[in-house]
mmCIF file of the C-alpha atoms, coordinates in Angstrom:
data_MODEL
# 
_entry.id   MODEL 
# 
loop_
_atom_site.group_PDB 
_atom_site.id 
_atom_site.type_symbol 
_atom_site.label_atom_id 
_atom_site.label_alt_id 
_atom_site.label_comp_id 
_atom_site.label_asym_id 
_atom_site.label_entity_id 
_atom_site.label_seq_id 
_atom_site.pdbx_PDB_ins_code 
_atom_site.Cartn_x 
_atom_site.Cartn_y 
_atom_site.Cartn_z 
_atom_site.occupancy 
_atom_site.B_iso_or_equiv 
_atom_site.pdbx_formal_charge 
_atom_site.auth_seq_id 
_atom_site.auth_comp_id 
_atom_site.auth_asym_id 
_atom_site.auth_atom_id 
_atom_site.pdbx_PDB_model_num 
ATOM 1  C CA . ARG A 1 1  ? 227.429 87.698  207.827 1.00 0.00 ? 1  ARG A CA 1 
ATOM 2  C CA . ALA A 1 2  ? 225.110 90.662  207.281 1.00 0.00 ? 2  ALA A CA 1 
ATOM 3  C CA . LEU A 1 3  ? 227.740 93.105  208.563 1.00 0.00 ? 3  LEU A CA 1 
ATOM 4  C CA . GLY A 1 4  ? 230.297 91.559  206.227 1.00 0.00 ? 4  GLY A CA 1 
ATOM 5  C CA . ALA A 1 5  ? 227.932 91.881  203.281 1.00 0.00 ? 5  ALA A CA 1 
ATOM 6  C CA . LEU A 1 6  ? 227.187 95.477  204.219 1.00 0.00 ? 6  LEU A CA 1 
ATOM 7  C CA . ALA A 1 7  ? 230.910 96.232  204.490 1.00 0.00 ? 7  ALA A CA 1 
ATOM 8  C CA . GLU A 1 8  ? 231.385 94.814  200.997 1.00 0.00 ? 8  GLU A CA 1 
ATOM 9  C CA . GLY A 1 9  ? 228.667 97.078  199.626 1.00 0.00 ? 9  GLY A CA 1 
ATOM 10 C CA . ASP A 1 10 ? 225.813 94.574  199.471 1.00 0.00 ? 10 ASP A CA 1 
ATOM 11 C CA . PHE A 1 11 ? 223.283 96.873  201.097 1.00 0.00 ? 11 PHE A CA 1 
ATOM 12 C CA . VAL A 1 12 ? 220.126 95.325  199.661 1.00 0.00 ? 12 VAL A CA 1 
ATOM 13 C CA . SER A 1 13 ? 220.485 91.815  201.059 1.00 0.00 ? 13 SER A CA 1 
ATOM 14 C CA . SER A 1 14 ? 221.853 92.871  204.456 1.00 0.00 ? 14 SER A CA 1 
ATOM 15 C CA . GLU A 1 15 ? 219.660 95.857  205.340 1.00 0.00 ? 15 GLU A CA 1 
ATOM 16 C CA . ALA A 1 16 ? 216.781 93.885  206.866 1.00 0.00 ? 16 ALA A CA 1 
ATOM 17 C CA . VAL A 1 17 ? 219.077 91.759  209.041 1.00 0.00 ? 17 VAL A CA 1 
ATOM 18 C CA . VAL A 1 18 ? 221.032 94.785  210.227 1.00 0.00 ? 18 VAL A CA 1 
ATOM 19 C CA . ARG A 1 19 ? 217.850 96.703  211.074 1.00 0.00 ? 19 ARG A CA 1 
ATOM 20 C CA . ARG A 1 20 ? 216.507 93.746  213.099 1.00 0.00 ? 20 ARG A CA 1 
ATOM 21 C CA . ALA A 1 21 ? 219.763 93.651  215.045 1.00 0.00 ? 21 ALA A CA 1 
ATOM 22 C CA . LEU A 1 22 ? 219.427 97.369  215.759 1.00 0.00 ? 22 LEU A CA 1 
ATOM 23 C CA . ASP A 1 23 ? 215.853 96.948  216.949 1.00 0.00 ? 23 ASP A CA 1 
ATOM 24 C CA . ALA A 1 24 ? 216.940 94.162  219.293 1.00 0.00 ? 24 ALA A CA 1 
ATOM 25 C CA . LYS A 1 25 ? 219.825 96.246  220.716 1.00 0.00 ? 25 LYS A CA 1 
ATOM 26 C CA . HIS A 1 26 ? 222.305 93.663  219.483 1.00 0.00 ? 26 HIS A CA 1 
ATOM 27 C CA . PRO A 1 27 ? 225.845 93.915  220.950 1.00 0.00 ? 27 PRO A CA 1 
ATOM 28 C CA . ALA A 1 28 ? 227.164 94.718  217.458 1.00 0.00 ? 28 ALA A CA 1 
ATOM 29 C CA . ALA A 1 29 ? 224.711 97.596  216.982 1.00 0.00 ? 29 ALA A CA 1 
ATOM 30 C CA . VAL A 1 30 ? 227.410 100.269 216.985 1.00 0.00 ? 30 VAL A CA 1 
ATOM 31 C CA . GLU A 1 31 ? 229.398 98.418  214.327 1.00 0.00 ? 31 GLU A CA 1 
ATOM 32 C CA . ALA A 1 32 ? 226.235 97.990  212.284 1.00 0.00 ? 32 ALA A CA 1 
ATOM 33 C CA . LEU A 1 33 ? 225.491 101.708 212.475 1.00 0.00 ? 33 LEU A CA 1 
ATOM 34 C CA . GLU A 1 34 ? 229.061 102.544 211.442 1.00 0.00 ? 34 GLU A CA 1 
ATOM 35 C CA . LEU A 1 35 ? 228.400 100.619 208.226 1.00 0.00 ? 35 LEU A CA 1 
ATOM 36 C CA . LEU A 1 36 ? 224.730 101.468 207.767 1.00 0.00 ? 36 LEU A CA 1 
ATOM 37 C CA . VAL A 1 37 ? 224.961 105.264 207.959 1.00 0.00 ? 37 VAL A CA 1 
ATOM 38 C CA . PRO A 1 38 ? 227.419 105.731 205.053 1.00 0.00 ? 38 PRO A CA 1 
ATOM 39 C CA . ALA A 1 39 ? 225.415 103.225 202.981 1.00 0.00 ? 39 ALA A CA 1 
ATOM 40 C CA . LEU A 1 40 ? 222.201 105.187 203.581 1.00 0.00 ? 40 LEU A CA 1 
ATOM 41 C CA . ILE A 1 41 ? 223.949 108.453 202.707 1.00 0.00 ? 41 ILE A CA 1 
ATOM 42 C CA . ALA A 1 42 ? 225.301 106.923 199.491 1.00 0.00 ? 42 ALA A CA 1 
ATOM 43 C CA . GLU A 1 43 ? 221.715 106.077 198.521 1.00 0.00 ? 43 GLU A CA 1 
ATOM 44 C CA . PHE A 1 44 ? 220.544 109.608 199.456 1.00 0.00 ? 44 PHE A CA 1 
ATOM 45 C CA . ARG A 1 45 ? 218.273 108.232 202.184 1.00 0.00 ? 45 ARG A CA 1 
ATOM 46 C CA . LEU A 1 46 ? 219.190 111.163 204.391 1.00 0.00 ? 46 LEU A CA 1 
ATOM 47 C CA . HIS A 1 47 ? 216.217 111.106 206.768 1.00 0.00 ? 47 HIS A CA 1 
ATOM 48 C CA . GLU A 1 48 ? 216.815 107.436 207.538 1.00 0.00 ? 48 GLU A CA 1 
ATOM 49 C CA . ALA A 1 49 ? 220.529 108.125 207.963 1.00 0.00 ? 49 ALA A CA 1 
ATOM 50 C CA . ALA A 1 50 ? 219.757 110.975 210.373 1.00 0.00 ? 50 ALA A CA 1 
ATOM 51 C CA . THR A 1 51 ? 217.592 108.648 212.448 1.00 0.00 ? 51 THR A CA 1 
ATOM 52 C CA . ALA A 1 52 ? 220.386 106.069 212.448 1.00 0.00 ? 52 ALA A CA 1 
ATOM 53 C CA . THR A 1 53 ? 222.931 108.672 213.561 1.00 0.00 ? 53 THR A CA 1 
ATOM 54 C CA . GLN A 1 54 ? 220.670 109.611 216.457 1.00 0.00 ? 54 GLN A CA 1 
ATOM 55 C CA . GLN A 1 55 ? 220.643 105.980 217.549 1.00 0.00 ? 55 GLN A CA 1 
ATOM 56 C CA . TRP A 1 56 ? 224.420 105.771 217.032 1.00 0.00 ? 56 TRP A CA 1 
ATOM 57 C CA . VAL A 1 57 ? 225.007 108.836 219.220 1.00 0.00 ? 57 VAL A CA 1 
ATOM 58 C CA . GLU A 1 58 ? 222.780 107.352 221.935 1.00 0.00 ? 58 GLU A CA 1 
ATOM 59 C CA . LEU A 1 59 ? 224.661 104.038 221.878 1.00 0.00 ? 59 LEU A CA 1 
ATOM 60 C CA . ALA A 1 60 ? 228.148 105.553 221.612 1.00 0.00 ? 60 ALA A CA 1 
ATOM 61 C CA . PRO A 1 61 ? 228.043 109.134 222.937 1.00 0.00 ? 61 PRO A CA 1 
ATOM 62 C CA . ASP A 1 62 ? 231.854 109.402 222.916 1.00 0.00 ? 62 ASP A CA 1 
ATOM 63 C CA . SER A 1 63 ? 232.147 108.561 219.217 1.00 0.00 ? 63 SER A CA 1 
ATOM 64 C CA . ALA A 1 64 ? 233.407 111.585 217.304 1.00 0.00 ? 64 ALA A CA 1 
ATOM 65 C CA . ARG A 1 65 ? 232.555 109.838 214.031 1.00 0.00 ? 65 ARG A CA 1 
ATOM 66 C CA . ALA A 1 66 ? 228.909 109.449 215.086 1.00 0.00 ? 66 ALA A CA 1 
ATOM 67 C CA . TRP A 1 67 ? 228.657 113.130 216.018 1.00 0.00 ? 67 TRP A CA 1 
ATOM 68 C CA . LYS A 1 68 ? 230.324 114.196 212.751 1.00 0.00 ? 68 LYS A CA 1 
ATOM 69 C CA . TYR A 1 69 ? 227.849 112.194 210.667 1.00 0.00 ? 69 TYR A CA 1 
ATOM 70 C CA . ARG A 1 70 ? 224.983 113.519 212.811 1.00 0.00 ? 70 ARG A CA 1 
ATOM 71 C CA . ALA A 1 71 ? 226.021 117.150 212.375 1.00 0.00 ? 71 ALA A CA 1 
ATOM 72 C CA . ASP A 1 72 ? 226.641 116.743 208.649 1.00 0.00 ? 72 ASP A CA 1 
ATOM 73 C CA . LEU A 1 73 ? 223.234 115.172 208.072 1.00 0.00 ? 73 LEU A CA 1 
ATOM 74 C CA . LEU A 1 74 ? 221.372 117.733 210.157 1.00 0.00 ? 74 LEU A CA 1 
ATOM 75 C CA . GLU A 1 75 ? 223.087 120.500 208.205 1.00 0.00 ? 75 GLU A CA 1 
ATOM 76 C CA . ARG A 1 76 ? 222.163 118.860 204.893 1.00 0.00 ? 76 ARG A CA 1 
ATOM 77 C CA . LEU A 1 77 ? 218.566 118.548 206.047 1.00 0.00 ? 77 LEU A CA 1 
ATOM 78 C CA . ARG A 1 78 ? 218.619 122.196 207.169 1.00 0.00 ? 78 ARG A CA 1 
ATOM 79 C CA . ASN A 1 79 ? 217.932 121.235 210.774 1.00 0.00 ? 79 ASN A CA 1 
ATOM 80 C CA . LEU A 1 80 ? 220.323 123.639 212.438 1.00 0.00 ? 80 LEU A CA 1 
ATOM 81 C CA . ASN A 1 81 ? 219.027 123.111 215.982 1.00 0.00 ? 81 ASN A CA 1 
# 
């Protein structure tokens, strides 16, 4: 339900549930990160989004979308390493 709420734009009520699922390495963690990262960026929570993209890249290293978000955020944060 939390992923559905997040997909519909209800970030406030679903954030805590989604973060708990990420901490527990839930099987839907990649899907949660796919929804969480753009929501964090939309709220200008760039440092949190960068941390989430790092986790996303670790869980799905073949995901081009994860790497694109990661690179974009690191560039925005001026972390060019």
